[in-house]
Residue, then its C-alpha position, 0 to 999 in steps of 0.5 A: m842497535m835500535s832502529s830510528e823507525i818509530k812504530v805505534f800499536w794499540g789494543r782495544a781499550n781506546p782505539e780512537l785516541a790511538q789513531n788520533v795520536c798517530y795522526y798528529l805523529d804522522e804530521e810531524l814525521n812527514r815534515g822535511t825528509l821523512n815525507k809519506r812516513t807512517c808510524a801506525g803499526r798493525v796488530i791483531i788481537t782476538d779472544f779464544p772461545d774460553g776468553e783468553v786473549h791472543c795477539k799477533i803482530e803484522n809488522n816487522v818490529r825487530g830493532r824498532d822503537v815500539f809504543i803500545i797505547q792501551p789505557t787500563c780503563p774498565p773493563v780494567n782486568q781485560n785491558l790490563m791483561e791485553l796490555l801485558i800480552m802485547i808487551d810480551c808479544f813485542k818483546r819476543a818479536s825482538a823490538g828494540r825498545i817497548t814503551a807502554v803508553i798508558p793514558y789512564f793507569g788503573y788500580a792507581r787508587q790502591d797505592r798504600k796499605e790503608a788497613g791491615r791485610v790489604p794489598i798495594t795493587a798499584k805496585l803489583v801492576a807496576n811489577l807486572i808491566s816491568v816483568a812483561g818486558a816494557n822498557r819505559v812507561l808514558t802515562m798521564d795524571l796518576h792518582t798520586p805522583q808517587i806511583q812513579g816510584f813503584f816502577d823499576i823502569p823509567v816513567d814519563h808522567l804527563h798531565a792534562g794541564p796544557v789542554f785545559y789551559r788552552y780551553f780556558q784561554e780561548r774563552g777569554l777568562r781573566s786571571d782576576d776572575i778565576v778561583v781554582v778550587s781543590p775538591d778535597e785535601g788530597s787534590i791540593k797539590r794539583a790545584i796549586l799547579y793549576a792556580t799557579q799556571l792560571g795566575a788565579r787564587l786558590a780555595v780548598i774544601d776541607k772535609r772532616h771524616v768520621g769513618t766513611s761519613v763526611v760530617h763537616a765541610n768548609l770552604i777555605g782560602g780565596p773567596v769565590q763570591g762573584k768569581v768563576a770557580l774551576i774545580f780540578d780533579d784527576m778523575i771523576s769516578t762516582g762523582g760524589s766528591i766533585c759534585g759536592a764541591a760544585r754545590m758548595v761553591h755555588e752556595a758561596g756565590a760563584t758566578a760560573i762553575y767549571l768541573a774539569a777532570t782528566h779521566g772520566v771513569l764515570c761509574p754507574g750513577a755518576a752521570d746522574r749526579l753530574r746532571k744534577a750538579p750546579a756546573d756550567q760545563i764539565l770538562i773531560t779528556d779522552t784518556i778513557p772512551l765515553t759512550d753517549s749514555r755516560k755523557t751529560p748535555n754540558m759535558v765537553v770532551l777535550s783530546v789529549a792526542r796531540l799531547l801524547a803524540e808530542g810526548i812519544k816524539r820526545i821520548h823517541d828523539n831523546e828530548s825533554v818531556s818536562h819541557l811540554f809543561e813550561t807554559s803559562f796562562a796568557 
């Protein structure tokens, strides 16, 4: 029988986010009769001289509802292996239920066979997490929602929409002034979601490829001249796609341009591209830790800690997670 006690642990990938999640969770747990209760657990993770990872849990977790916060961000292989070892450690310590909280799911872009003799690594990673002993996964803004089907265990898929909506609400942007722009055809569904919630018009950048080269790009849909353009994507990796979109809507006459992405992967060279892009602000969430060298002067980091904390609480209490997104832009 699983204990009613919730315990949150984290690896070394993003400890600041995990600690903020626990802060918000404790706010909820300390209400009413649960005064002075803390959800944060302690686990010691070290490396052997040869690079192998070692994990030791410092709390009794037998029968507990355990949540492990560990994005598989760069260094991807190190953080992924650390997550798998932690899951196995908690399984062998007889945790009642283990939920892998993966704010950023690495290898998500390798989700299909786009050529002969290549792997589907996203499916492999899903298998590894399941076999390691996770009972459930909580993640955020997968590169493609279909990756949920790669898992043989339940997946709760959050998106950062409420965090971005709140930011734009606080700036007093009116729906009539906004055009949501999809930077490419693959992001259309995401852009439709944001446009619907914001009550805004939709534009799409249609890019035609020959091999790996873009030979033609065209802005179709709602006009952007005299409007505030909001360009949403799930991640900024090299920055090429979203910066190209920013230049196009700038040339089309947008009065202000906001770039927004959940995951700031920001590979080498991305920060330079973002500095040169005609963007008023670049919004990134803290699913991946950002060093100062990877930031730009106009970059704003928004936290998803409260959203993740609410998702964890709802999973623990067997409540609806999708209810978190039943919100509108007022």
